[in-house]
N, C-alpha and C positions, 0 to 999 in steps of 0.2 A: 226279849233278851235271850241270848243263846245259853245253853246249858253246858257247852263244851269246856270252858275254862275250869269249872269245878270238877268235872269228870276227869279231865286231864291231870289236875293236881292230885286228885284222890288216887288215880292209878299210878302216877309217877312217884308219889311219895309213900305208897303202901309198902310195908315190909315184904321182902322177897320170900316166897314159899319154897325155899330150897335149902338143903342142909349146909351147903358150902357158903351161903351168903352170911355176911356179918350183919348185925343190926344196922339198918340204914334205909335207903330208898332204892326204888327201881332205877332212878337216875344214876346212882352210884354204880349199879350193876351194868349199866350200859357202856361202861368203859371210859366215861368222861372223868375229868378231874373233880368236878363238883364244886369249884370255887366260884364265888360271886364275880370274881374278875373275868372268868370265862364268859358269863352271861353278859357282862358289860362290854366286853371287847368283841363279841361275836354277834353277827346278825342272827335273829331268832330262828329263821329258817335254816341257816347253815348249822346252828347248834342242834336243832331237831334232827337234821340229816345225819349229823355225827352220832347222835344218840341211837338213831335207827341202825346205822352201820355197826355200831358196837354191839347192839342187841343181836344182830344177825351173826356177827363174828363169834359171839359168846355161845351161840346155839341155845339160848334160853327161850324155848318155844312159848312158854306160858307168858313171859314178859313181853315177847314180841306180839303175841295175840292181844294182850292188854293194850299195847300201843296202837294196834290196828283197829281195835274196837273203838278207841277214843278218837282216832283220826277221822276227819270228815271224808266221806266217800262219794258225795254227789248223788248219783242215781243208780238204780237197778232197772235196766231197760229190758231184760229178758227174764220175765218172771211169770210163771203160770199160777194163777190164783189157786186153783184146786190142788195143785201139787205142792204149793208152798205151806199149806196148813199140815201140821203133824197129825198122825193117827190119834194121839191122845186128845188133840183139840177137837177132832171130829166126834170122838166119843163123848167128850164133855158137852159139846153143843147139842148132841143128840139126846142127852138125858131128858131134856124138857119136851122132847117130841116122840117119846116112845109109843104114844098112841097111834102114830102113823108110820113108824119105822122099826124094823127088826133086822137082825143079822142072820143070814142063812147059815145053818149049822154045817152045811157041807162046803159051800163056796166061801164062807166068811165075808160075803158081800152084803151091803145094805139092801133091804127089800122094802119097797114102799107099799103101804096098804092101798087096796083098790078103793075107788070112789063110788061106783054104782054097780051093784050094791057094795058096801064096805066089807071086805073080807081079806084074809091072809092067804097066801099060797098054801097049798096042802102039802107041806113038808116041814121038817123040824126047824124051828127058828129060835134065836136067842134074843132076849131083851138086852139093852145096853147095860142095865144093872147086872144081868147075868155075867156079862163079859167082865165088868169091873170087879165083881165078887170072886171071880175064878182066876187066880194068877196064871195058870197054864193056858186057859182060853184067851186071856188078855194078851199074853205073849204071842200066841198064834195069830191074833188079829193084827198086832203091831207088825209082825213079819209079813203078813199078807198084804198090808197096806203100805209097805215101804221096803227098802232094801236091807232092813235090819236082819242080821243073822245070815246074810247070804253066804253060801259056801259051807255052811255047817251041816246041811242036810244032804243026804245022798239023792242022786237022780234029780237034781234041780234043773229047771229050764235055763236057757242061756241068760246072761245078764240083761240084754236088751228086753227079752220077753218078761223077765222078772220085774224090770222097771215099769214097763208099760202096763203089765197086768195089775200092778198096784192100784191104778186108777179105777179099775173095775170094782174094787172093793168099796170105795167111798163115793164113786161117781154118782149114784142115785141120790145121795144126800147133799152133794156139794152145793147145789143151788140153794138149799135150805139154810145154809150158813150165812148168807147175806142178810143184814149188813154187819152182823157181829164179826164175821171173819175179816172183813175189810178193816175194822178197827183193831183187830189183833195184828194184822200186817202193819198197820200204821204205827202201833205202839212198838213193835219189834224194830221197825225201821228207825224210829226216833232213838231207841236204845242203842242203835249202832251208828248214830250220827249220819243217817241217810236222809237227804233232803227231798228226794223225789222217787216215786215208784210208778213204773209203767207196767201194769199187770194185765195179762191176757185173761179176759173174762168170757165166760160161756156165752155163745150167741143166742139170738132169739129162736123160738121154736118153730121155724118153718121147715117142713119136710116135703119133698116131692119125689114121687116114684114113677118112672116111665122107662121101660126097657127099650121102647122104640126110640125115645130121645137119647138114651144112653148110646144106642147103636149108631145113631146119626152123628152124634158128636165124635165118636171114635172113628167113624168111617170118613169124615171130612178129609178129602184128599189134598186140598189146598188151603192156604190161609184165608182166601176169599170165601171158600165154602164154609169154613169154620166160623168166620165172622157172621155170615148170613144165619147160620144156625143159632149163634149166640144172640144175635139181634132178635130173632124170632122168639127164643125162650125168654129173653129179658122183657119183651113186650107182654108175653103171656103171664109171666110172674107179676109184673107191675100192675096188670089189670085184675089180678086175683085179690079179692078182699081179704083172704086169709094171709096173704103175703104182707099186705099193708098193715093188718092188725099185728102181725108178728113184729114188724119193724117198729111200729108205734109203741107196742107193749115193751119191747126191749129198751127203747130210749127212756120210757117212763120209769122202768125198773132201775136203770143206771142212775137216773137223777135221784130217785127215792133213796136208793141204798148209799149214795154218795153223800147224803146230807151229814154235815158235821165232820167230814174227813179233812178238808183243807184247813190249814192253820198257817200262822206266820212262818213257822219253821218247817213246814211240810206241805207237799202237794202229791196227789195221786191222780193218775189218768188211766184210761182203759184201751186196750187193743182187743178187737173182736176177731173172729176167725171162722174158717171152715175146716172140716176134717178131710185130709187128703186121702183117706182110705175108704171113702164112700163112693157110691155110684156117681158118674160124671154129672148128670143133670141135677142131682141133688146137691152135689158140691158147688155147682154153679149157682144154684138158688141160694145156698148159704153165703157164698161170696157176695152175691148181689145184695142180699139183705144186710150183710156186714158193711159194705160200701155205702149203702143207702143210710144206714144208721149213723155211720161216722160223718157223712156229709151233713146230716141234720143236727147232730149233737156234739158240741165242742168238748165234752168230757170224754168222748170216744175219739181217740187221736190217731188210730191206725187200724190196719187189717193185716192178718197173717194166715198161714196155713199150718195146721198142727197134725200130729200123729206120727207114728213110726215111719220114717222115710224109706226104710227097707221093706215095708209092707208090700204085698204083691200088687195091690191096686196102686199104691203110691209110686212104685217103680214103673209100672206100665203107663200110668197117666201123667207122669211128671211134666213132660213137654206140653201136654194138653192143659194142665193146670196153669203153667206159666203163661200160656196164651189167653186163658180165661182172665187171669189177673191183668194182663196187658190190655185186653178189651175193656175191662172195668176201670182200670186206671185212666184210660183215655176218656171214659165216660164221666169219671169223678176225679178230675185232675188235682184237686186240692186235698185228696185223702192220701196220706203217706202209706207206704207198704214196707213191712219188715217180713222177711221170709226165713223159715228154717230151711237151710240149704247146705248140703254136703255133710250131713250127720251120718256118714257112711265110712266103712273101712273094708278092705278086701275080705271076702268071706261072707259079707252080708248081702251079696248079690253076685251077678256075673261081672266080669271085668268091664263089659260095655256099660254097666250101670254107674261106673265111677267116672269122675273127671269132667262132667259138664253141668252139674246141678248149680254150682255157685255162679258160673258164667251166665247160664240162662236166667237165673233169678235176677241178675243185674241187667244184662243186655236186653232180655225179652220182657220180663215182668216189671223192670224198673224199680227193684227194691232199693231202698235207701239204707237199710241195714240187713245183714244176713246173720242168722244164728248158726253157730258152730263152725261151718266152712272147713271141716276136717279133711274132706277129700279134695281140697283145692290143689294139693300137691300132685294129684293125678290128672290135672288138666293138661292137654297136649301142649299148651303154650303157657306154662306156669308164669313166666316172666311177664307175658302179656296180660294175664289175669291180674297179677299183682299191680301192674301199672293201671289197669282199668279201675280197680278198687281205690287206688290212691288218687287217680285223676278225678274220679267222680265223687270222692269223699264218702264212699260207702264204708260204714263201720262194721267190723266183725264183732259179734257178741260172743265173748269168750266165756265158756262155761266149763271150768276145769274139773269140777267134781263129777258132773254127769258124763263128760267125755271120758274120764277115767273109768267109771263104772260101766257105762253102756257100751262104749267102744273099745275099752282097754287101751286108751291113748293117754299118755302123760309124759312129763319130762321132755326129753329131747325128741320123742316121737310126736309131740304136739306141734302144730305149725305156728304156735305163738312166736317162736324165734324168727321164723321166716317172715311173718307179717311185720314183726318189729324191725328187722334188718331193712326191709323194703318200704318202710314208712306207711304201711297200711293202717288206717284208723282202726282203733280197737276200743271196746268198752268191756268192763268186767261185770259179770252178772251171775245170778244164782240158779236160774232155770227152775228147779223144783226142790227147794230146801227141805220141805216136809218129807217127801218121798226119799230123798237122799240122806235124811237124818243129820243135817248140818244146822248150824245156828245162824246162817245167813251170809251176807256179803263179806263180813269180816273174815270168814273162813276162806272164801275165794281169794281175798287179798293175801291171806297167810300162805296159801298154796302158791300164789304167784311169786311171793317173796322167796319161799323155800326152793321152789323148783326152777325158777328162772332168774334169780338174782336181781330182781328189779330194784332200782335205787329209790330213795325217798322222793327226789324230784320227779322221777318217772311215775311213781304212785300218784303224786299230785296232778300230773298231766292227765293220767287216766281218769282220775276223779272229775277233773274239769271237762274232759272229753265226753263223759257220760251225760253231762248237762247239754253240751253242744250238740250231741247227736240224738237228743230226745226229740219227740214229735210235738213239743210244745210250741206255741206261737213265739215269734222272735222277741216280743216284749217280755214275755214271761221267762224265756230262757235268759234274757239279759238280767232280769231281776234275780233269778236263781244263781247266775254266775257271780253276781255281786254278793249274794248271801254266802255262797261257798267260799269266796275270797275272805269274807269276814270270819267265817268259821276257821279257816286255816290260820289266819292271823291270830285268832284267840287260842287255837291249839298250840301254835308255836310260841306264843307269849307264855302260855302255861308251862311248856317245856323249859323255857328259859328261866321262868320264875322258880320252877322246881330245882333247877340246877343252882340258881343263886342262893336258895334257902337251904341247900344241903351241903354247905361247905364243910371241909374236914374240921 
């Protein structure tokens, strides 16, 4: 049984928290007449749309946010697990593991105790209890592990550096938060009326170092030469017992940590990845292990590349990475690919670094979704790129909060309107709600409403698109589409009932 009708009624009938509002309901403040006759004579969806329009026109941000929290939102498809947990959550989960984790007094990053022999690094360390007992230290940790307070300190690093450095703070502990962290994400998704979460989960622990292989990969002069090198390395990795153990161990860990996650009203699946700022041979090994794990385990539904796209290695090796993905996609044709592509603006590299990342992610790597796609406007043939995305049904994962902070792109500078005008598929997603200090997908829908004037029917289409562009099997997508339709019907009935019960 869905929880949506009760939540909608509670939100829509609650007294308005504003001085100008008369005693009554949020429905009244939405600009509607509030008569039962309206509900009887209007389709519930149309009535809900009018309520939404009135909320927007009134500029009542709190009431609009309440509306969007209650509204079904389908799926969040661009979600980094480690970046989605808030700093406070990491500290809470770490309290029970203080025998193995401390926080470096200088870097404010988690430090893991050694295993053989057990020892702590020879430098000042804080316990989690130390951090929680000291308000100033606690605030410093929150700021180090998120964008909290950015701009208030002199001589800060650039926004993109500040964002990505946050992961260094909690990174050593992130894997220790499973499975508790997954259940936290599930609870928060349910609280926001999100049906499905596709989160990027840390890959298995296979590492490979070879300067010779790195040089050979980068020196391949033709696609044929590169394919030969990739075939040689793939055979070498697959014959390595450590590689096989890493893949098997990762699959088992995903299965173990996923236990108890799925429910009638919720699903969660996982996308694994490689770091685009590592050495090429190691990046290929991580990609291969990711594809192999996804091919073996249905809970792992796709593969991605992560890391700052403007990193020196990421920029230098971008085309090489796309060809690695193409090679592996041909090898594992049933494994879907989503790629961060075009998370760049002028100033984050040379002019030559802009304008081809989105196209190569689609044409070369065969991505079915692309994350961000901000530099699509720099493509030499923008119209052709937009047609390519539309014709192939490649969805752009829109991350308004992180695009604003990391890239300084928002409002009319954001290509959302361009994609919208040209019929490019889009889905709304959170990226890293913990690092960004937001409360999740509802916040992204709020920004979408405020900055881009999206109508209620458009919001519904975007919610349905998020299910359609998920990497779930067709039968599961169909079932979730039906569930989402039921949720919207219940939500709109609740709005209509609220209107009917709040007559003058």
